[in-house]
N, C-alpha and C positions, 0 to 999 in steps of 0.2 A: 339245673332245673329249678324253676320257681314254683312254690306252693303258696296258696292263699287260703286262709281259713277264717270264717266268721264265727262269732259266738255272741250270746246275750239276747237272742230272741225269746219270745214268750207271749203270754196273755196279759193285757193291761186294760184297765177301764178307760173309757173316753175321758179326756182331760188329764190323763196320767202321763208319766214320763218313762222312758226306757233308754238304756245306752247300749249300743252294739259296738263290738270290737272286731277288728280284722287284723290278723297278723300275717305278714309275708316272710318267707324264708327262701334261701337259695341265692343265686347270682342276680342281685338287683342292681340295675344300672341307673345312673343319673344322666339327665334329668328324668323324672318319672311323675306320674300322677296316680293317686289311689282314689278311687271313686266308689260311691254307693249307688246301686241301681235297685229297682224294685219291680216286681211283677205281681199284679193282682190277678185273681182267677179270671180267665177270659179276656185279659188285656195283654197288650205288649209290654215288654220290659222298657222302663223308662229311667232316665238319669235322675237321681235325687240330688247329688252334689259331688264335688271332688275337691281334692287338695293336692297341690304339687309338693315336691320335697323342698321347695323354697317357700312353702306355706301360703301359696296363693289359692284362695278358695273361690268356689262358685256354687250356686244353688239354683234349683228349679224354682219357678215362681210359687208352685204349690206348697213348698215347705219353707220358703224364706221367712225368717222371723220366728219360726218354731223349732227348726232343726239347726244344729251346729256341728261342724266337722272340725276335728283337731287331729294332730298327728305327732307321734314320737319317732323321730328319725333314727334314734339310737336303737330302738326296738323294732323298727320297720312295722309299726303298728298305727292304724288309723281308727278313730272313734267316731261314732255318730250319736250324738245326744239328741234325743227326740222328745220334745215337750209338747204340751197341749194336743195330745194325740187324738185323732178322729177315727171313727170307723172306716172311713175311706183310705186311711193309711195302712189298713190291713193288706199284707202282701208278703211274699218271700223277698227278703232283702239280700242282695248279692254284692260282694265286694270285688272290685276289679283293680288290678295293678297294670298300668300301661307305661311302657317305655316311650318317652317323648323324643328319644334320639332316632337315629337312622333306621333301626330295626323295626320300631313300631310294635314290638311284640306285646301281646295282651294276655293276661292271666286272670281266670275267674275262680272264685270260691264256689262251694256247692250251695250256698244260701242258708239263711236262717229265717224261720217264720215268725212274723210279728202279727199278732191278732189283737185288734182293738174292739173290745166288746164288753157290755155290761152283763 
């Protein structure tokens, strides 16, 4: 069984920075991708960015140039560094681990709240 757990959310002022972490445990297969999604109140969940275990990254246009995703494969942990935060970045941020192989299994964390406000 695979478990995914986020940490690092909180309150930050506009223009500030915050780093989220996501640790995965259990039977993790390769290849896989770990991604960050977010859901703001009243909106659908959207992809923020992702990184494969071969370190290939992708980002949504809304965060490109402000957010960075990195990964430590030894720890099965992914990080989301968020800079130049805006009030519209306020959301619950979810981590997802997806098996890119035949099974296509996907696992979600419970989310961590990020609030950008003065």
